[in-house]
C-alpha positions in Angstrom: -23.3 18.8 -33.5 -24.5 15.0 -33.2 -20.5 14.1 -33.8 -20.0 16.3 -31.1 -22.2 14.7 -28.8 -21.4 11.2 -29.7 -17.7 12.5 -29.4 -18.0 13.5 -26.0 -20.1 10.6 -25.0 -17.5 8.0 -26.4 -14.8 10.3 -24.1 -16.9 10.1 -20.8 -16.8 6.7 -21.4 -12.7 5.9 -21.7 -11.8 6.6 -17.7 -14.3 3.5 -17.0 -12.5 1.4 -19.8 -9.1 1.7 -18.9 -9.6 1.5 -15.5 -11.1 -1.9 -15.4 -8.0 -3.0 -17.3 -5.8 -4.8 -14.1 -9.0 -7.0 -13.5 -9.7 -7.7 -16.5 -6.2 -9.1 -17.0 -6.6 -10.9 -13.9 -10.0 -12.6 -14.7 -8.6 -13.4 -18.1 -5.5 -14.6 -16.7 -7.3 -16.9 -13.8 -4.1 -15.7 -11.3 -3.5 -12.7 -9.2 0.3 -11.8 -9.8 1.3 -10.4 -6.6 4.7 -8.9 -5.7 6.1 -10.3 -2.0 9.4 -9.8 -0.3 12.3 -12.7 -0.8 11.7 -13.6 2.8 10.2 -12.1 5.5 9.0 -14.1 8.6 5.9 -13.4 9.3 5.2 -11.5 6.6 6.0 -13.6 3.2 8.3 -16.5 3.2 7.9 -20.3 1.8 8.1 -23.4 4.4 10.0 -26.4 3.5 7.5 -27.3 0.6 7.8 -23.9 -0.9 4.4 -22.6 -0.4 4.1 -19.1 1.0 2.5 -17.6 4.1 2.7 -14.4 6.0 0.4 -11.5 6.8 1.4 -10.0 3.5 0.2 -13.1 1.8 -2.6 -13.8 3.5 -3.6 -10.3 1.7 -3.2 -11.6 -1.9 -5.1 -14.7 -0.9 -7.8 -12.2 0.2 -7.5 -10.1 -3.0 -8.2 -13.2 -5.1 -10.4 -14.3 -3.4 -12.3 -11.2 -3.9 -11.7 -10.8 -7.5 -11.7 -14.5 -8.2 -13.3 -16.1 -5.6 -10.2 -18.1 -4.6 -7.6 -17.3 -2.3 -5.1 -20.0 -3.9 -4.9 -18.7 -7.2 -1.9 -16.0 -6.7 1.7 -16.0 -8.6 4.0 -14.6 -5.9 6.9 -12.6 -7.3 9.2 -12.1 -5.1 11.2 -8.8 -5.3 14.1 -7.2 -3.5 13.6 -3.3 -2.2 15.5 -2.1 -5.2 13.6 -3.7 -8.0 9.9 -3.9 -6.1 7.8 -0.7 -7.3 9.6 -0.8 -10.4 8.4 -4.4 -10.8 4.9 -2.6 -10.2 4.8 0.0 -12.8 6.4 -2.2 -15.4 3.5 -4.5 -15.2 5.5 -7.3 -14.2 2.8 -7.7 -11.2 -0.4 -6.7 -10.5 -0.5 -5.7 -6.5 2.6 -5.3 -4.2 1.7 -6.5 -0.7 5.6 -6.2 0.6 6.5 -4.3 3.6 7.0 -0.9 1.8 6.7 2.3 3.5 4.2 5.5 2.6 6.2 8.3 1.5 5.2 11.4 -0.4 8.6 11.2 -2.3 7.7 7.2 -3.7 3.7 8.5 -3.9 3.9 11.2 -6.2 7.0 10.5 -8.0 6.7 7.2 -9.0 3.6 6.8 -10.4 2.3 4.8 -7.9 -0.6 4.3 -5.4 -0.9 3.6 -1.8 -3.8 1.3 -1.2 -4.2 2.0 2.6 -1.9 1.4 5.8 -2.4 -2.5 6.5 0.2 -2.5 9.2 1.6 0.6 11.4 4.9 0.2 11.9 8.7 1.8 13.1 12.0 1.1 12.9 14.2 0.2 15.6 17.3 -1.5 16.5 18.1 -5.2 17.2 21.0 -5.9 19.3 22.8 -8.8 21.4 22.0 -9.5 25.2 25.5 -10.0 25.8 26.3 -6.6 24.3 25.5 -5.1 27.4 23.0 -2.2 26.5 19.4 -1.4 27.2 18.3 1.2 24.9 19.4 2.4 21.5 21.1 5.4 23.2 23.8 3.7 24.1 24.9 2.6 20.6 28.1 5.1 20.9 30.6 3.9 18.3 28.5 0.7 17.3 28.4 -1.4 13.7 24.9 -0.6 12.7 23.8 -3.4 9.4 21.3 -1.9 7.5 20.0 -2.5 4.3 20.5 0.1 1.0 17.8 1.1 -1.1 15.5 2.0 2.0 14.1 4.7 4.1 15.9 3.1 6.9 19.8 4.8 6.6 18.5 7.7 6.5 16.2 7.3 9.2 18.9 5.9 11.0 21.9 8.6 10.0 19.2 11.5 11.2 18.1 10.1 14.5 21.7 9.2 15.1 23.0 12.8 14.1 20.6 14.8 16.5 21.3 12.6 19.4 25.0 13.2 18.9 25.7 9.5 19.0 28.7 8.5 16.5 28.0 4.8 14.7 29.4 3.4 11.5 26.9 1.7 9.3 27.3 -1.8 6.9 25.5 -2.0 4.3 23.9 -4.6 2.2 21.5 -5.2 -0.4 19.6 -7.8 1.2 18.0 -8.7 4.7 19.6 -12.2 4.6 22.7 -11.0 4.1 22.7 -8.4 6.3 21.2 -10.7 9.2 24.3 -12.7 7.9 26.3 -10.1 9.3 24.6 -9.1 12.2 24.8 -13.1 13.3 28.4 -13.3 12.7 29.4 -10.3 15.2 30.5 -8.4 12.1 27.8 -5.5 13.4 26.7 -4.3 16.9 23.1 -3.8 16.0 20.4 -4.1 13.2 18.0 -1.6 12.0 15.1 -2.2 10.0 11.2 -1.7 11.0 10.3 -3.6 14.4 8.3 -6.0 12.6 11.0 -7.1 10.2 13.3 -7.0 13.4 10.5 -9.4 15.1 10.7 -11.8 12.1 14.5 -11.7 12.2 15.2 -12.2 15.6 12.8 -15.5 15.4 15.4 -17.0 12.6 18.6 -16.4 14.7 19.7 -19.1 17.5 19.3 -18.6 19.9 16.5 -15.6 19.6 16.0 -14.7 23.0 20.1 -13.9 22.8 18.9 -11.0 20.9 16.6 -8.0 21.9 14.7 -5.5 20.3 15.7 -2.0 21.9 12.4 -0.1 23.3 13.6 3.4 21.2 10.5 3.7 18.0 12.4 6.4 15.4 10.3 7.1 12.4 6.8 6.4 11.1 6.7 3.0 8.9 2.7 3.0 7.1 3.1 -0.1 5.5 0.6 -1.1 3.0 -0.4 -2.6 -0.5 0.6 -0.3 -4.1 -0.7 -0.2 -7.3 -0.2 1.5 -10.4 -1.4 5.3 -10.4 -2.9 4.5 -13.8 -5.9 2.2 -13.0 -7.9 4.0 -10.1 -10.6 1.2 -10.4 -8.2 -1.5 -9.6 -6.4 0.6 -6.5 -10.3 0.8 -5.1 -10.4 -3.0 -5.0 -7.4 -3.3 -3.6 -8.1 -0.7 -1.4 -11.4 -2.0 -0.4 -10.4 -5.3 0.1 -8.2 -4.1 3.1 -11.1 -1.6 4.3 -13.5 -4.6 4.4 -10.7 -7.0 6.0 -10.7 -4.0 9.0 -14.3 -3.2 8.9 -15.5 -7.2 9.1 -13.0 -7.4 12.2 -14.7 -4.5 13.7 -18.3 -6.0 13.1 -17.3 -9.0 14.5 -17.7 -11.0 11.2 -15.0 -14.0 11.1 -14.3 -16.9 8.6 -16.5 -19.3 11.4 -18.9 -16.8 11.3 -19.1 -16.8 7.4 -19.7 -20.3 7.2 -22.2 -20.6 9.3 -24.5 -17.7 8.1 -22.4 -15.4 5.4 -25.5 -12.7 5.3 -23.4 -10.3 7.4 -20.6 -10.2 5.3 -23.0 -10.2 2.1 -25.1 -7.0 3.6 -21.3 -5.7 4.9 -20.0 -6.1 1.1 -22.7 -5.3 -1.0 -22.2 -1.3 -1.6 -18.9 -2.2 -3.2 -20.8 -5.1 -5.6 -22.1 -2.5 -8.9 -19.3 -0.1 -8.7 -16.0 -2.0 -8.3 -17.7 -4.9 -10.7 -17.1 -7.3 -8.1 -19.7 -10.5 -7.5 -21.6 -10.5 -4.7 -20.2 -12.6 -2.4 -16.6 -11.0 -3.6 -16.8 -9.7 0.8 -17.5 -12.9 2.3 -15.0 -14.9 0.0 -12.1 -13.1 1.5 -13.1 -12.9 5.0 -14.5 -16.9 4.9 -11.4 -18.2 3.2 -9.1 -16.2 4.8 -10.3 -14.3 7.5 -10.4 -11.1 8.9 -7.7 -8.5 9.7 -7.8 -10.0 13.6 -7.4 -13.4 12.3 -4.8 -13.1 9.7 -2.9 -10.7 12.5 -3.3 -13.2 14.7 -2.5 -16.4 12.5 0.8 -14.7 11.6 2.1 -12.0 13.7 0.7 -12.2 17.0 1.4 -13.8 20.1 0.9 -17.4 19.6 3.1 -17.1 16.6 6.6 -17.3 16.3 7.0 -13.6 15.7 5.0 -12.8 19.3 4.1 -9.8 18.5 1.4 -7.3 20.3 -1.7 -5.7 18.3 -0.4 -2.6 19.7 -1.5 0.0 18.1 -2.6 -2.1 15.0 -5.2 -2.9 17.4 -9.0 -1.5 16.4 -10.1 1.8 17.6 -12.3 0.3 19.5 -9.7 -1.9 21.5 -6.9 1.0 22.4 -5.1 1.0 18.9 -5.7 3.7 16.0 -6.6 1.0 13.5 -10.0 1.5 11.9 -11.2 2.0 7.8 -14.0 4.1 6.7 -17.4 2.9 6.9 -18.6 0.5 4.2 -21.9 2.4 3.1 
């Protein structure tokens, strides 16, 4: 009987021990390994000095600040659309912070876990103003640049078929290849998530010669992704994201943390013990990287090169649909 009780006690400890693996690895390594896109303006891109920056990059930095106390302790791994999920499940990265759409087939079939939605997006179309259309409904006979290995082509094909609009697709493995073909007028339009199209437009010369058409043809919930076999790590990633969102709602900013960290410490306190984080995990993330609103405005907002309005990514208290569960 004693042996059975001891065995049961040992088995009860296994999930907690196994679930801490990624956090232990990150702490032992002293670095967070974060998968990002190969280069998408506003989300993850490198400057002339080779430094990474962008909305998705800043989430990596916030996660490093939350777990290691330092937003600069990140190794970035640029990944293609085809390689991104396998790199995660193979353990080559700790977290994927790259424009990836949460879908049922990915969620239940790839051994991955979507930790939350950091950006509500939708697929659209970019075209030249000289092409002379004001709506995607006018793209009859058009050549459409599209990136393979994504949900984008299926979405566009289904939408055009439903509207009985005949188009042809020019397929490319990477976004730079698709952008180059579009810039060389080998395509009449370019389809991708609207945020990605805003980034691509910012690289065209001049950007104002190109317009994103008004139609939004899909739901594209984007957010960080983890492996399914480490639920405790997923919770850390999830609540780091939620913490940044709740901090904006609570009016806790990087400047306010510098002046008085107490509100941020109180906001993050319920997660300290169950997630095995330091007392200042959330204060560190907000103070060193900013809350969700600061991260958005810096990388994607109206004063950035992308010039995006918050739109549906505004807080639920400000006309959008963005909110996080309460931290209590």
